[in-house]
N, C-alpha and C positions, 0 to 999 in steps of 0.2 A: 505496501500500500504508500504510493509516493508521499500521501501527504500526513503519514505516521511523525509522531514528536510534537514537539512544542515548539509553537511560532506567539510573536510578541509582535503587538500591532505597532505600526509605521505612521502611518498616516490616512488623512481620506479625504474622497476628492467628488464632491455634488453630493453627499450626502444629507444634506440639510434641505438642499431641491427636490429631492427624490422620497425624501420622507414626507416633506409639506403634499409633493403630491399625490402622495396613497395616502393622504389623512392622519399623518402622527402630527400628535398637538405640537405647537410653533414652541413654547419652550423648548420639550425632550427633541424636539427634530435640531433644535442651534444647539444642542448638547453634541448628536451624534460624529458632526466634524472631531472633537476631538475626545469622545470617548474610548479611553481606552483599554484593551480587552489583552488577555492572553488564552490564546488555542491548544487545548491539547488531544490529539487524534491518536484516536487508536480503534486497532481492529481484537474481538473477541470471540473467537469462532466466527460464525456468518454474519456476526453484525458488529458497526461502527458503530463509534461512541467517542463523541464529539465532546469536550467540557469548558465551557465558556466561565474565564473566572475573571470578572468586571472591578470596579472601583471598591474598596471598599471589603476589597477578597469576595462576594460575592457571586458564589458559582452556580452556574447552571448547567446540567447535564444531558444530553441528546443520545439516545443509545436506537440503531433503529438497522432493519433489515433493509437489502439493498431490493426495489420494489415495492416495499410492504410500506402501506399509511401508517403512519406515527403523529402523533401529537408533540408540536416544536413548539417552543417559547418563541416567539416573536420581536421581543422588546415593547417596542410603543405603540403597535400593530396588535398586541393581546396573542393569546393561541390560539393556533391554527389547527386544524386535522393535514398531513400534506404525507408527498412521498417523496421520496429519493431514488437516482438512479445513475450509477458511474457512466461515468461516458470517455470516450478515450483511453490511448495506450496509457498516456501522461498522469493518470493517477485525478482527472479532476472530476469533480461531481457534482452533480445540479440536483438539490431539493425545491421541487415545487408544490404551491401547496393543489389541491383536489379540486378547488374549485374553480371557474371560470375565472376566468381571467386575477388570479392569484401570484402574486409577487416568485418571482423567478432567483434564488441564489446560486449562483455558480463558483465553486471555487475552482482554480485553473494553478497548477505549478509552474515555474520560469524551468524552461529549459535547464538551468543548475542544480533546478531541485533546492533554492535558497531560498526563494520567496510565493508566498502564496497570493494570489490575487481575490478576490469576491467580490463577485458585481452582481448587484441588483438591479434586474428590472420587472416591468409591470405591462402589458401589452397593450393596454389602455394609457399606459402613463409615457413619454417621450423622454422623460429625465434617466437618467443611469447614476446608478453611485457606485461610487467603489471601495476599497478598504484594504492597504495594504502590508502585509503581515512577511517577517524578516524569521526565519529558524532558527533556534535559540539555541 
């Protein structure tokens, strides 16, 4: 699994505009550009585990099996039933809500393997948000 390991937040691009476009509260969207998190990604049998640690040590764990719906905490948008699918040989992963017009979260690993970019899109929204992480 290419994205295994610990990842530290580096920067965001256009997250505030994206979150406002998808309906997040303005105060939450404003904090999104500098919201520092670390990700710890691993695999437990057939399950992928992503542990997200935010400010003040708040932790969210997402455990899911490829292609099976699971409940994901999506920050300012609330909880949403989602499905996950692995894409490509580079270990990239897409997480998409099962509802029509849901937010899509695409994680891509750089060819060097030391950078992960998370790209947020929604079919009905023109804005695209990005968060960049470096392997620790």
